[in-house]
Backbone atoms as SQL, in Angstrom:
CREATE TABLE atoms (id INTEGER PRIMARY KEY, chain TEXT, resi INTEGER, resn TEXT, atom TEXT, x REAL, y REAL, z REAL);
INSERT INTO atoms VALUES
  (1, 'A', 1, 'MET', 'N', -3.467, 5.750, 10.272),
  (2, 'A', 1, 'MET', 'CA', -3.637, 7.078, 8.502),
  (3, 'A', 1, 'MET', 'C', -2.546, 7.603, 8.872),
  (4, 'A', 2, 'LEU', 'N', -2.362, 8.410, 10.092),
  (5, 'A', 2, 'LEU', 'CA', -0.839, 9.254, 10.269),
  (6, 'A', 2, 'LEU', 'C', 0.139, 8.716, 10.049),
  (7, 'A', 3, 'VAL', 'N', 0.125, 7.173, 10.766),
  (8, 'A', 3, 'VAL', 'CA', 1.532, 6.215, 9.982),
  (9, 'A', 3, 'VAL', 'C', 1.977, 6.477, 8.197),
  (10, 'A', 4, 'PHE', 'N', 0.706, 6.128, 8.646),
  (11, 'A', 4, 'PHE', 'CA', 0.666, 6.275, 6.554),
  (12, 'A', 4, 'PHE', 'C', 0.950, 6.678, 5.968),
  (13, 'A', 5, 'VAL', 'N', 0.453, 8.379, 5.869),
  (14, 'A', 5, 'VAL', 'CA', 0.290, 9.383, 5.065),
  (15, 'A', 5, 'VAL', 'C', 1.802, 10.287, 5.452),
  (16, 'A', 6, 'SER', 'N', 2.147, 10.019, 6.767),
  (17, 'A', 6, 'SER', 'CA', 3.689, 10.318, 6.723),
  (18, 'A', 6, 'SER', 'C', 4.665, 9.488, 6.776),
  (19, 'A', 7, 'ALA', 'N', 4.993, 8.318, 6.584),
  (20, 'A', 7, 'ALA', 'CA', 5.738, 7.590, 5.884),
  (21, 'A', 7, 'ALA', 'C', 5.781, 7.367, 4.033),
  (22, 'A', 8, 'SER', 'N', 4.634, 8.192, 3.265),
  (23, 'A', 8, 'SER', 'CA', 4.541, 8.199, 2.170),
  (24, 'A', 8, 'SER', 'C', 5.484, 9.019, 1.989),
  (25, 'A', 9, 'ALA', 'N', 4.797, 10.582, 2.086),
  (26, 'A', 9, 'ALA', 'CA', 5.237, 11.013, 2.104),
  (27, 'A', 9, 'ALA', 'C', 7.376, 11.327, 2.615),
  (28, 'A', 10, 'ILE', 'N', 7.494, 10.197, 3.201),
  (29, 'A', 10, 'ILE', 'CA', 9.194, 10.408, 3.229),
  (30, 'A', 10, 'ILE', 'C', 9.880, 9.778, 2.810),
  (31, 'A', 11, 'ALA', 'N', 8.765, 8.780, 2.261),
  (32, 'A', 11, 'ALA', 'CA', 8.839, 7.876, 0.913),
  (33, 'A', 11, 'ALA', 'C', 9.130, 8.778, -0.388),
  (34, 'A', 12, 'LEU', 'N', 8.236, 9.329, -0.400),
  (35, 'A', 12, 'LEU', 'CA', 8.090, 10.174, -1.513),
  (36, 'A', 12, 'LEU', 'C', 9.590, 11.006, -1.759),
  (37, 'A', 13, 'LEU', 'N', 9.863, 11.651, -0.495),
  (38, 'A', 13, 'LEU', 'CA', 11.298, 12.713, -0.677),
  (39, 'A', 13, 'LEU', 'C', 12.244, 12.234, -0.774),
  (40, 'A', 14, 'LEU', 'N', 12.161, 11.003, 0.191),
  (41, 'A', 14, 'LEU', 'CA', 13.337, 10.309, -0.517),
  (42, 'A', 14, 'LEU', 'C', 13.881, 9.943, -1.914),
  (43, 'A', 15, 'THR', 'N', 12.865, 9.911, -2.844),
  (44, 'A', 15, 'THR', 'CA', 12.459, 9.052, -4.344),
  (45, 'A', 15, 'THR', 'C', 13.658, 10.598, -4.828),
  (46, 'A', 16, 'THR', 'N', 13.381, 11.838, -4.022),
  (47, 'A', 16, 'THR', 'CA', 13.905, 12.351, -5.319),
  (48, 'A', 16, 'THR', 'C', 15.571, 12.517, -5.038),
  (49, 'A', 17, 'THR', 'N', 16.055, 11.653, -4.154),
  (50, 'A', 17, 'THR', 'CA', 17.432, 11.829, -3.603),
  (51, 'A', 17, 'THR', 'C', 18.110, 11.124, -4.548),
  (52, 'A', 18, 'GLY', 'N', 16.948, 10.160, -5.329),
  (53, 'A', 18, 'GLY', 'CA', 17.711, 9.050, -6.594),
  (54, 'A', 18, 'GLY', 'C', 18.614, 8.067, -6.232),
  (55, 'A', 19, 'LEU', 'N', 19.049, 7.716, -4.830),
  (56, 'A', 19, 'LEU', 'CA', 19.142, 6.505, -4.110),
  (57, 'A', 19, 'LEU', 'C', 18.498, 5.341, -4.628),
  (58, 'A', 20, 'ILE', 'N', 17.728, 5.521, -4.136),
  (59, 'A', 20, 'ILE', 'CA', 16.064, 4.856, -4.324),
  (60, 'A', 20, 'ILE', 'C', 15.309, 4.632, -6.081),
  (61, 'A', 21, 'THR', 'N', 15.461, 4.178, -6.839),
  (62, 'A', 21, 'THR', 'CA', 15.148, 4.036, -7.914),
  (63, 'A', 21, 'THR', 'C', 13.506, 3.166, -8.512),
  (64, 'A', 22, 'LYS', 'N', 13.660, 2.188, -7.656),
  (65, 'A', 22, 'LYS', 'CA', 12.872, 1.427, -7.648),
  (66, 'A', 22, 'LYS', 'C', 12.425, 0.632, -6.423),
  (67, 'A', 23, 'VAL', 'N', 11.254, -0.476, -5.938),
  (68, 'A', 23, 'VAL', 'CA', 11.834, -0.854, -4.931),
  (69, 'A', 23, 'VAL', 'C', 11.581, -2.991, -5.401),
  (70, 'A', 24, 'TYR', 'N', 12.300, -3.635, -5.347),
  (71, 'A', 24, 'TYR', 'CA', 12.647, -4.612, -5.348),
  (72, 'A', 24, 'TYR', 'C', 10.964, -5.654, -5.414),
  (73, 'A', 25, 'GLN', 'N', 10.366, -6.087, -6.409),
  (74, 'A', 25, 'GLN', 'CA', 9.086, -6.701, -6.799),
  (75, 'A', 25, 'GLN', 'C', 8.296, -7.178, -5.610),
  (76, 'A', 26, 'PRO', 'N', 8.761, -8.353, -4.988),
  (77, 'A', 26, 'PRO', 'CA', 8.125, -9.084, -4.428),
  (78, 'A', 26, 'PRO', 'C', 8.156, -8.911, -2.604),
  (79, 'A', 27, 'VAL', 'N', 8.930, -7.284, -2.687),
  (80, 'A', 27, 'VAL', 'CA', 9.083, -7.397, -1.210),
  (81, 'A', 27, 'VAL', 'C', 7.574, -6.008, -1.631),
  (82, 'A', 28, 'LEU', 'N', 6.804, -5.736, -2.025),
  (83, 'A', 28, 'LEU', 'CA', 5.725, -4.903, -2.425),
  (84, 'A', 28, 'LEU', 'C', 4.544, -6.627, -2.482),
  (85, 'A', 29, 'LEU', 'N', 5.084, -7.528, -3.769),
  (86, 'A', 29, 'LEU', 'CA', 3.630, -8.493, -2.993),
  (87, 'A', 29, 'LEU', 'C', 4.342, -9.346, -2.167),
  (88, 'A', 30, 'GLY', 'N', 4.697, -9.096, -1.215),
  (89, 'A', 30, 'GLY', 'CA', 4.489, -9.589, -0.001),
  (90, 'A', 30, 'GLY', 'C', 3.802, -8.657, 1.250),
  (91, 'A', 31, 'ILE', 'N', 4.584, -7.936, 1.110),
  (92, 'A', 31, 'ILE', 'CA', 3.469, -6.880, 2.166),
  (93, 'A', 31, 'ILE', 'C', 2.368, -6.995, 1.838),
  (94, 'A', 32, 'ALA', 'N', 1.703, -6.913, 0.633),
  (95, 'A', 32, 'ALA', 'CA', 0.303, -7.076, -0.171),
  (96, 'A', 32, 'ALA', 'C', 0.331, -8.409, 0.257),
  (97, 'A', 33, 'LEU', 'N', 0.889, -9.730, 0.158),
  (98, 'A', 33, 'LEU', 'CA', 0.207, -10.971, 0.461),
  (99, 'A', 33, 'LEU', 'C', 0.061, -10.288, 2.528),
  (100, 'A', 34, 'CYS', 'N', 1.197, -10.410, 2.483),
  (101, 'A', 34, 'CYS', 'CA', 0.888, -10.200, 4.322),
  (102, 'A', 34, 'CYS', 'C', -0.748, -9.039, 4.926),
  (103, 'A', 35, 'ALA', 'N', -1.056, -8.506, 4.206),
  (104, 'A', 35, 'ALA', 'CA', -2.120, -7.677, 4.638),
  (105, 'A', 35, 'ALA', 'C', -3.304, -8.042, 4.732),
  (106, 'A', 36, 'ALA', 'N', -3.546, -8.477, 3.102),
  (107, 'A', 36, 'ALA', 'CA', -4.209, -9.301, 2.223),
  (108, 'A', 36, 'ALA', 'C', -4.683, -10.595, 3.972),
  (109, 'A', 37, 'THR', 'N', -3.751, -11.673, 3.395),
  (110, 'A', 37, 'THR', 'CA', -3.935, -12.833, 4.356),
  (111, 'A', 37, 'THR', 'C', -4.918, -12.205, 5.056),
  (112, 'A', 38, 'PHE', 'N', -4.606, -11.083, 6.525),
  (113, 'A', 38, 'PHE', 'CA', -5.040, -10.836, 7.873),
  (114, 'A', 38, 'PHE', 'C', -6.511, -10.526, 7.552),
  (115, 'A', 39, 'VAL', 'N', -6.472, -9.837, 6.431),
  (116, 'A', 39, 'VAL', 'CA', -8.472, -9.768, 6.017),
  (117, 'A', 39, 'VAL', 'C', -8.972, -10.404, 5.447),
  (118, 'A', 40, 'ALA', 'N', -8.199, -11.329, 4.302),
  (119, 'A', 40, 'ALA', 'CA', -9.260, -11.973, 4.741),
  (120, 'A', 40, 'ALA', 'C', -9.222, -13.534, 5.819),
  (121, 'A', 41, 'LEU', 'N', -8.806, -13.249, 6.419),
  (122, 'A', 41, 'LEU', 'CA', -8.787, -14.571, 7.947),
  (123, 'A', 41, 'LEU', 'C', -9.745, -13.828, 8.801),
  (124, 'A', 42, 'GLU', 'N', -9.752, -12.232, 8.519),
  (125, 'A', 42, 'GLU', 'CA', -10.898, -11.185, 9.222),
  (126, 'A', 42, 'GLU', 'C', -9.886, -11.530, 10.882),
  (127, 'A', 43, 'LYS', 'N', -8.613, -11.367, 10.880),
  (128, 'A', 43, 'LYS', 'CA', -7.578, -11.620, 12.421),
  (129, 'A', 43, 'LYS', 'C', -7.551, -10.506, 12.307),
  (130, 'A', 44, 'SER', 'N', -7.146, -9.394, 13.197),
  (131, 'A', 44, 'SER', 'CA', -7.037, -8.408, 13.480),
  (132, 'A', 44, 'SER', 'C', -5.536, -8.830, 14.530),
  (133, 'A', 45, 'LEU', 'N', -4.200, -7.230, 14.326),
  (134, 'A', 45, 'LEU', 'CA', -3.296, -7.586, 14.825),
  (135, 'A', 45, 'LEU', 'C', -2.706, -6.888, 15.129),
  (136, 'A', 46, 'PRO', 'N', -2.235, -6.826, 16.589),
  (137, 'A', 46, 'PRO', 'CA', -1.686, -6.364, 17.633),
  (138, 'A', 46, 'PRO', 'C', -1.352, -4.359, 16.814),
  (139, 'A', 47, 'SER', 'N', -2.010, -3.588, 17.771),
  (140, 'A', 47, 'SER', 'CA', -1.475, -1.757, 16.967),
  (141, 'A', 47, 'SER', 'C', 0.232, -1.647, 16.118),
  (142, 'A', 48, 'LEU', 'N', 1.092, -2.221, 16.957),
  (143, 'A', 48, 'LEU', 'CA', 2.467, -1.936, 16.762),
  (144, 'A', 48, 'LEU', 'C', 2.430, -3.007, 15.222),
  (145, 'A', 49, 'ALA', 'N', 2.700, -4.703, 15.450),
  (146, 'A', 49, 'ALA', 'CA', 2.480, -4.708, 14.610),
  (147, 'A', 49, 'ALA', 'C', 1.955, -4.539, 13.311),
  (148, 'A', 50, 'SER', 'N', 0.451, -4.059, 12.998),
  (149, 'A', 50, 'SER', 'CA', -0.275, -3.188, 12.039),
  (150, 'A', 50, 'SER', 'C', 0.314, -1.919, 11.524),
  (151, 'A', 51, 'LEU', 'N', 0.817, -0.990, 12.598),
  (152, 'A', 51, 'LEU', 'CA', 1.437, 0.234, 12.768),
  (153, 'A', 51, 'LEU', 'C', 2.676, -0.310, 11.644),
  (154, 'A', 52, 'THR', 'N', 3.658, -1.305, 11.436),
  (155, 'A', 52, 'THR', 'CA', 4.806, -1.493, 11.032),
  (156, 'A', 52, 'THR', 'C', 4.766, -1.549, 9.913),
  (157, 'A', 53, 'LEU', 'N', 3.261, -2.440, 9.648),
  (158, 'A', 53, 'LEU', 'CA', 3.345, -3.299, 7.779),
  (159, 'A', 53, 'LEU', 'C', 2.566, -1.862, 7.491),
  (160, 'A', 54, 'PHE', 'N', 1.448, -0.526, 8.070),
  (161, 'A', 54, 'PHE', 'CA', 1.286, 0.037, 7.322),
  (162, 'A', 54, 'PHE', 'C', 2.233, 0.581, 7.214),
  (163, 'A', 55, 'ALA', 'N', 3.912, 0.886, 7.772),
  (164, 'A', 55, 'ALA', 'CA', 4.764, 1.891, 7.483),
  (165, 'A', 55, 'ALA', 'C', 5.199, 1.270, 6.658),
  (166, 'A', 56, 'ALA', 'N', 5.914, 0.129, 6.434),
  (167, 'A', 56, 'ALA', 'CA', 6.134, -0.709, 5.114),
  (168, 'A', 56, 'ALA', 'C', 5.493, -0.650, 3.480),
  (169, 'A', 57, 'ALA', 'N', 4.105, -0.612, 4.087),
  (170, 'A', 57, 'ALA', 'CA', 3.278, -0.870, 3.160),
  (171, 'A', 57, 'ALA', 'C', 3.814, 0.984, 2.250),
  (172, 'A', 58, 'ALA', 'N', 3.880, 2.211, 2.819),
  (173, 'A', 58, 'ALA', 'CA', 3.960, 3.302, 2.053),
  (174, 'A', 58, 'ALA', 'C', 4.574, 3.250, 1.968),
  (175, 'A', 59, 'LEU', 'N', 6.467, 2.861, 2.875),
  (176, 'A', 59, 'LEU', 'CA', 7.953, 3.625, 2.222),
  (177, 'A', 59, 'LEU', 'C', 7.832, 3.035, 1.193),
  (178, 'A', 60, 'ALA', 'N', 7.328, 1.152, 1.056),
  (179, 'A', 60, 'ALA', 'CA', 7.293, 0.618, -0.309),
  (180, 'A', 60, 'ALA', 'C', 7.551, 1.319, -1.102),
  (181, 'A', 61, 'ILE', 'N', 5.509, 1.079, -1.325),
  (182, 'A', 61, 'ILE', 'CA', 5.011, 2.316, -2.376),
  (183, 'A', 61, 'ILE', 'C', 5.739, 3.421, -2.194),
  (184, 'A', 62, 'GLY', 'N', 5.660, 4.421, -1.710),
  (185, 'A', 62, 'GLY', 'CA', 6.316, 5.687, -1.368),
  (186, 'A', 62, 'GLY', 'C', 7.886, 5.738, -2.653),
  (187, 'A', 63, 'LEU', 'N', 8.722, 4.804, -1.982),
  (188, 'A', 63, 'LEU', 'CA', 10.070, 4.487, -2.903),
  (189, 'A', 63, 'LEU', 'C', 10.003, 4.017, -4.386),
  (190, 'A', 64, 'ASP', 'N', 8.901, 3.236, -4.937),
  (191, 'A', 64, 'ASP', 'CA', 8.443, 2.393, -5.752),
  (192, 'A', 64, 'ASP', 'C', 8.139, 3.507, -7.071),
  (193, 'A', 65, 'SER', 'N', 8.202, 5.031, -5.689),
  (194, 'A', 65, 'SER', 'CA', 7.230, 5.981, -7.291),
  (195, 'A', 65, 'SER', 'C', 7.903, 7.186, -7.476),
  (196, 'A', 66, 'ALA', 'N', 8.831, 6.225, -7.558),
  (197, 'A', 66, 'ALA', 'CA', 10.075, 7.179, -8.543),
  (198, 'A', 66, 'ALA', 'C', 9.643, 8.095, -9.460),
  (199, 'A', 67, 'VAL', 'N', 10.281, 9.159, -10.355),
  (200, 'A', 67, 'VAL', 'CA', 9.600, 10.223, -11.455),
  (201, 'A', 67, 'VAL', 'C', 10.995, 10.434, -11.856),
  (202, 'A', 68, 'GLU', 'N', 10.921, 10.156, -12.807),
  (203, 'A', 68, 'GLU', 'CA', 12.538, 10.633, -13.915),
  (204, 'A', 68, 'GLU', 'C', 12.167, 11.324, -14.946),
  (205, 'A', 69, 'SER', 'N', 12.376, 12.097, -14.408),
  (206, 'A', 69, 'SER', 'CA', 12.200, 13.998, -14.912),
  (207, 'A', 69, 'SER', 'C', 13.124, 14.871, -14.908),
  (208, 'A', 70, 'THR', 'N', 13.709, 15.890, -15.815),
  (209, 'A', 70, 'THR', 'CA', 13.990, 17.163, -15.356),
  (210, 'A', 70, 'THR', 'C', 13.500, 18.252, -14.519),
  (211, 'A', 71, 'SER', 'N', 12.554, 18.140, -14.661),
  (212, 'A', 71, 'SER', 'CA', 11.747, 19.418, -14.679),
  (213, 'A', 71, 'SER', 'C', 11.618, 19.357, -13.406),
  (214, 'A', 72, 'ILE', 'N', 11.797, 19.829, -12.381),
  (215, 'A', 72, 'ILE', 'CA', 11.887, 19.949, -10.239),
  (216, 'A', 72, 'ILE', 'C', 10.320, 20.026, -11.073),
  (217, 'A', 73, 'ALA', 'N', 9.742, 20.769, -10.958),
  (218, 'A', 73, 'ALA', 'CA', 7.776, 21.049, -11.054),
  (219, 'A', 73, 'ALA', 'C', 7.798, 19.859, -11.117),
  (220, 'A', 74, 'THR', 'N', 7.902, 19.420, -12.535),
  (221, 'A', 74, 'THR', 'CA', 7.291, 18.098, -12.599),
  (222, 'A', 74, 'THR', 'C', 6.767, 16.809, -11.750),
  (223, 'A', 75, 'VAL', 'N', 8.019, 16.841, -11.680),
  (224, 'A', 75, 'VAL', 'CA', 8.557, 16.147, -10.845),
  (225, 'A', 75, 'VAL', 'C', 7.904, 16.989, -8.871),
  (226, 'A', 76, 'ILE', 'N', 7.645, 17.321, -8.432),
  (227, 'A', 76, 'ILE', 'CA', 7.164, 18.175, -7.165),
  (228, 'A', 76, 'ILE', 'C', 5.724, 17.951, -7.044),
  (229, 'A', 77, 'LYS', 'N', 5.168, 18.154, -8.652),
  (230, 'A', 77, 'LYS', 'CA', 3.340, 17.886, -9.313),
  (231, 'A', 77, 'LYS', 'C', 3.233, 16.316, -8.938),
  (232, 'A', 78, 'THR', 'N', 4.091, 15.658, -9.994),
  (233, 'A', 78, 'THR', 'CA', 3.598, 13.910, -9.457),
  (234, 'A', 78, 'THR', 'C', 3.732, 13.596, -8.550),
  (235, 'A', 79, 'LEU', 'N', 4.955, 13.664, -7.616),
  (236, 'A', 79, 'LEU', 'CA', 5.422, 12.855, -6.021),
  (237, 'A', 79, 'LEU', 'C', 4.489, 14.456, -5.127),
  (238, 'A', 80, 'ALA', 'N', 3.533, 14.812, -5.086),
  (239, 'A', 80, 'ALA', 'CA', 2.693, 15.259, -4.499),
  (240, 'A', 80, 'ALA', 'C', 1.306, 14.778, -5.039),
  (241, 'A', 81, 'GLY', 'N', 0.725, 14.794, -6.283),
  (242, 'A', 81, 'GLY', 'CA', -0.346, 13.724, -6.553),
  (243, 'A', 81, 'GLY', 'C', -0.429, 12.673, -6.137),
  (244, 'A', 82, 'THR', 'N', 0.836, 11.977, -6.262),
  (245, 'A', 82, 'THR', 'CA', 0.820, 10.461, -5.769),
  (246, 'A', 82, 'THR', 'C', 0.533, 9.999, -3.643),
  (247, 'A', 83, 'TRP', 'N', 0.999, 11.404, -4.147),
  (248, 'A', 83, 'TRP', 'CA', 0.995, 11.779, -2.068),
  (249, 'A', 83, 'TRP', 'C', -0.967, 11.861, -1.658),
  (250, 'A', 84, 'ILE', 'N', -1.150, 12.855, -2.339),
  (251, 'A', 84, 'ILE', 'CA', -2.655, 13.241, -1.916),
  (252, 'A', 84, 'ILE', 'C', -3.368, 12.015, -2.535),
  (253, 'A', 85, 'SER', 'N', -3.241, 11.770, -3.942),
  (254, 'A', 85, 'SER', 'CA', -4.701, 10.163, -4.264),
  (255, 'A', 85, 'SER', 'C', -3.689, 8.985, -3.146),
  (256, 'A', 86, 'LEU', 'N', -3.025, 8.757, -2.113),
  (257, 'A', 86, 'LEU', 'CA', -2.522, 7.156, -1.528),
  (258, 'A', 86, 'LEU', 'C', -3.776, 8.139, -0.374),
  (259, 'A', 87, 'ALA', 'N', -3.266, 9.045, 0.323),
  (260, 'A', 87, 'ALA', 'CA', -3.981, 9.887, 1.310),
  (261, 'A', 87, 'ALA', 'C', -5.380, 9.491, 1.625),
  (262, 'A', 88, 'VAL', 'N', -6.168, 9.758, 0.159),
  (263, 'A', 88, 'VAL', 'CA', -7.124, 10.064, -0.284),
  (264, 'A', 88, 'VAL', 'C', -8.031, 8.428, -0.215),
  (265, 'A', 89, 'LEU', 'N', -7.260, 7.651, -1.113),
  (266, 'A', 89, 'LEU', 'CA', -7.399, 6.157, -1.193),
  (267, 'A', 89, 'LEU', 'C', -7.590, 5.499, 0.595),
  (268, 'A', 90, 'LEU', 'N', -6.705, 6.028, 1.063),
  (269, 'A', 90, 'LEU', 'CA', -6.391, 5.428, 2.178),
  (270, 'A', 90, 'LEU', 'C', -8.119, 4.913, 3.281),
  (271, 'A', 91, 'ALA', 'N', -8.198, 6.724, 2.843),
  (272, 'A', 91, 'ALA', 'CA', -9.279, 7.536, 3.657),
  (273, 'A', 91, 'ALA', 'C', -10.769, 6.367, 2.962),
  (274, 'A', 92, 'ASP', 'N', -10.712, 6.635, 1.975),
  (275, 'A', 92, 'ASP', 'CA', -11.985, 5.851, 1.622),
  (276, 'A', 92, 'ASP', 'C', -12.129, 4.692, 1.725),
  (277, 'A', 93, 'ILE', 'N', -10.763, 3.789, 1.479),
  (278, 'A', 93, 'ILE', 'CA', -10.861, 2.860, 2.373),
  (279, 'A', 93, 'ILE', 'C', -11.365, 1.717, 3.959),
  (280, 'A', 94, 'ALA', 'N', -11.099, 3.783, 3.999),
  (281, 'A', 94, 'ALA', 'CA', -11.346, 3.275, 6.113),
  (282, 'A', 94, 'ALA', 'C', -12.424, 3.843, 6.332),
  (283, 'A', 95, 'ILE', 'N', -13.228, 4.226, 5.026),
  (284, 'A', 95, 'ILE', 'CA', -14.579, 4.639, 5.607),
  (285, 'A', 95, 'ILE', 'C', -15.486, 3.412, 5.040),
  (286, 'A', 96, 'TYR', 'N', -14.857, 2.665, 3.545),
  (287, 'A', 96, 'TYR', 'CA', -15.759, 1.630, 3.547),
  (288, 'A', 96, 'TYR', 'C', -15.076, 0.532, 4.790),
  (289, 'A', 97, 'VAL', 'N', -14.430, 0.143, 5.193),
  (290, 'A', 97, 'VAL', 'CA', -14.124, -0.931, 5.703),
  (291, 'A', 97, 'VAL', 'C', -15.454, 0.005, 7.704),
  (292, 'A', 98, 'SER', 'N', -15.366, 1.072, 7.436),
  (293, 'A', 98, 'SER', 'CA', -15.932, 0.990, 8.814),
  (294, 'A', 98, 'SER', 'C', -17.472, 0.884, 8.355),
  (295, 'A', 99, 'PHE', 'N', -17.935, 0.622, 7.374),
  (296, 'A', 99, 'PHE', 'CA', -19.463, 0.190, 7.352),
  (297, 'A', 99, 'PHE', 'C', -19.644, -1.273, 7.851),
  (298, 'A', 100, 'CYS', 'N', -18.673, -1.944, 7.408),
  (299, 'A', 100, 'CYS', 'CA', -18.663, -3.529, 8.354),
  (300, 'A', 100, 'CYS', 'C', -18.925, -3.255, 9.483),
  (301, 'A', 101, 'THR', 'N', -19.120, -2.973, 10.313),
  (302, 'A', 101, 'THR', 'CA', -19.515, -2.841, 11.864),
  (303, 'A', 101, 'THR', 'C', -20.853, -2.647, 11.647),
  (304, 'A', 102, 'LYS', 'N', -21.792, -2.267, 11.048),
  (305, 'A', 102, 'LYS', 'CA', -22.828, -1.687, 11.505),
  (306, 'A', 102, 'LYS', 'C', -23.389, -3.563, 10.694),
  (307, 'A', 103, 'LYS', 'N', -22.799, -3.549, 9.236),
  (308, 'A', 103, 'LYS', 'CA', -23.789, -4.722, 8.163),
  (309, 'A', 103, 'LYS', 'C', -22.689, -5.654, 8.608),
  (310, 'A', 104, 'ASN', 'N', -23.715, -7.068, 9.203),
  (311, 'A', 104, 'ASN', 'CA', -22.939, -8.171, 8.440),
  (312, 'A', 104, 'ASN', 'C', -22.306, -9.053, 7.234),
  (313, 'A', 105, 'TRP', 'N', -22.779, -8.426, 5.924),
  (314, 'A', 105, 'TRP', 'CA', -22.942, -8.803, 4.556),
  (315, 'A', 105, 'TRP', 'C', -21.596, -8.359, 4.681),
  (316, 'A', 106, 'LEU', 'N', -21.612, -7.356, 4.743),
  (317, 'A', 106, 'LEU', 'CA', -20.392, -6.385, 4.052),
  (318, 'A', 106, 'LEU', 'C', -19.048, -6.719, 4.511),
  (319, 'A', 107, 'LYS', 'N', -19.019, -7.646, 5.752),
  (320, 'A', 107, 'LYS', 'CA', -17.444, -8.841, 6.503),
  (321, 'A', 107, 'LYS', 'C', -17.285, -9.466, 5.548),
  (322, 'A', 108, 'VAL', 'N', -18.289, -10.648, 4.747),
  (323, 'A', 108, 'VAL', 'CA', -18.130, -10.867, 3.880),
  (324, 'A', 108, 'VAL', 'C', -17.641, -10.884, 2.463),
  (325, 'A', 109, 'GLY', 'N', -18.024, -9.624, 1.820),
  (326, 'A', 109, 'GLY', 'CA', -17.110, -8.731, 0.382),
  (327, 'A', 109, 'GLY', 'C', -16.292, -8.715, 1.167),
  (328, 'A', 110, 'ILE', 'N', -15.647, -7.998, 2.578),
  (329, 'A', 110, 'ILE', 'CA', -13.938, -7.266, 2.671),
  (330, 'A', 110, 'ILE', 'C', -13.373, -8.676, 2.736),
  (331, 'A', 111, 'ARG', 'N', -13.981, -9.937, 3.220),
  (332, 'A', 111, 'ARG', 'CA', -13.073, -10.506, 3.362),
  (333, 'A', 111, 'ARG', 'C', -13.125, -11.571, 1.776),
  (334, 'A', 112, 'VAL', 'N', -13.884, -10.844, 0.829),
  (335, 'A', 112, 'VAL', 'CA', -13.860, -12.327, 0.052),
  (336, 'A', 112, 'VAL', 'C', -12.423, -10.855, -1.322),
  (337, 'A', 113, 'VAL', 'N', -12.663, -9.503, -0.306),
  (338, 'A', 113, 'VAL', 'CA', -11.441, -8.944, -1.443),
  (339, 'A', 113, 'VAL', 'C', -10.325, -9.153, -0.799),
  (340, 'A', 114, 'GLY', 'N', -9.841, -9.412, -0.063),
  (341, 'A', 114, 'GLY', 'CA', -9.176, -9.697, 0.960),
  (342, 'A', 114, 'GLY', 'C', -8.395, -11.236, 0.317),
  (343, 'A', 115, 'SER', 'N', -8.779, -12.066, -0.521),
  (344, 'A', 115, 'SER', 'CA', -9.172, -13.373, -0.893),
  (345, 'A', 115, 'SER', 'C', -8.968, -12.945, -1.648),
  (346, 'A', 116, 'TRP', 'N', -9.010, -12.523, -2.535),
  (347, 'A', 116, 'TRP', 'CA', -8.937, -11.987, -4.685),
  (348, 'A', 116, 'TRP', 'C', -7.589, -11.422, -4.241),
  (349, 'A', 117, 'ILE', 'N', -7.382, -10.457, -3.410),
  (350, 'A', 117, 'ILE', 'CA', -5.346, -9.664, -3.941),
  (351, 'A', 117, 'ILE', 'C', -4.772, -10.761, -3.407),
  (352, 'A', 118, 'ILE', 'N', -5.127, -11.773, -2.406),
  (353, 'A', 118, 'ILE', 'CA', -4.418, -13.026, -2.123),
  (354, 'A', 118, 'ILE', 'C', -3.916, -13.743, -3.666),
  (355, 'A', 119, 'ALA', 'N', -4.893, -13.824, -4.172),
  (356, 'A', 119, 'ALA', 'CA', -4.601, -15.161, -5.476),
  (357, 'A', 119, 'ALA', 'C', -4.071, -13.757, -6.322),
  (358, 'A', 120, 'ILE', 'N', -4.024, -12.914, -6.540),
  (359, 'A', 120, 'ILE', 'CA', -3.467, -11.725, -7.943),
  (360, 'A', 120, 'ILE', 'C', -2.136, -11.572, -7.347),
  (361, 'A', 121, 'THR', 'N', -1.357, -11.445, -5.753),
  (362, 'A', 121, 'THR', 'CA', -0.900, -11.784, -5.301),
  (363, 'A', 121, 'THR', 'C', 0.249, -12.742, -5.843),
  (364, 'A', 122, 'LEU', 'N', -0.433, -13.666, -5.288),
  (365, 'A', 122, 'LEU', 'CA', 0.074, -14.927, -5.795),
  (366, 'A', 122, 'LEU', 'C', 1.276, -15.489, -7.429),
  (367, 'A', 123, 'LEU', 'N', -0.308, -14.589, -8.455),
  (368, 'A', 123, 'LEU', 'CA', -0.005, -14.525, -9.858),
  (369, 'A', 123, 'LEU', 'C', 0.938, -13.836, -9.905),
  (370, 'A', 124, 'VAL', 'N', 0.911, -12.516, -9.389),
  (371, 'A', 124, 'VAL', 'CA', 1.874, -11.699, -9.842),
  (372, 'A', 124, 'VAL', 'C', 2.971, -11.717, -9.256),
  (373, 'A', 125, 'LEU', 'N', 3.592, -12.824, -8.068),
  (374, 'A', 125, 'LEU', 'CA', 4.472, -13.001, -7.827),
  (375, 'A', 125, 'LEU', 'C', 5.361, -14.388, -8.642),
  (376, 'A', 126, 'ALA', 'N', 4.501, -15.149, -8.792),
  (377, 'A', 126, 'ALA', 'CA', 4.584, -16.511, -9.280),
  (378, 'A', 126, 'ALA', 'C', 5.531, -16.318, -10.909),
  (379, 'A', 127, 'PHE', 'N', 4.862, -15.049, -11.379),
  (380, 'A', 127, 'PHE', 'CA', 4.963, -14.433, -12.939),
  (381, 'A', 127, 'PHE', 'C', 6.526, -13.603, -12.608),
  (382, 'A', 128, 'SER', 'N', 6.367, -12.562, -11.561),
  (383, 'A', 128, 'SER', 'CA', 7.684, -12.136, -11.142),
  (384, 'A', 128, 'SER', 'C', 9.212, -13.003, -11.417),
  (385, 'A', 129, 'LEU', 'N', 8.948, -14.110, -10.360),
  (386, 'A', 129, 'LEU', 'CA', 9.885, -14.627, -10.446),
  (387, 'A', 129, 'LEU', 'C', 10.059, -16.314, -11.012),
  (388, 'A', 130, 'ARG', 'N', 9.427, -16.420, -11.917),
  (389, 'A', 130, 'ARG', 'CA', 9.712, -16.953, -13.307),
  (390, 'A', 130, 'ARG', 'C', 10.803, -16.676, -14.053),
  (391, 'A', 131, 'LYS', 'N', 11.447, -17.130, -14.967),
  (392, 'A', 131, 'LYS', 'CA', 13.190, -16.834, -15.307),
  (393, 'A', 131, 'LYS', 'C', 12.674, -16.976, -16.770);
């Protein structure tokens, strides 16, 4: 969680420079597809690989959250709200996943969600690569 929260904060701060205005959509989809595949297969990653995946996801989401506004106050409020929302969402997901160790039927539900994310990601990727 520390890696995701800090990487997303760095990425959101980088959006204020204007150097990167958006992230190529297949990059976001590739990260989501990779993470969802491991969830659906119920495979664990080595620590370094999972930290790298979390950091890549946080950077991609943060860099894709650029705000187009002339007001500095609006930009700061929006980016702060995005950062807090990402942190709360990650904590919420972590709490739900921690329940899986206590109830076996929840493991199946998490794997189903992972497979749905795979299907949705592949559909969006197909539409984004279509000419």
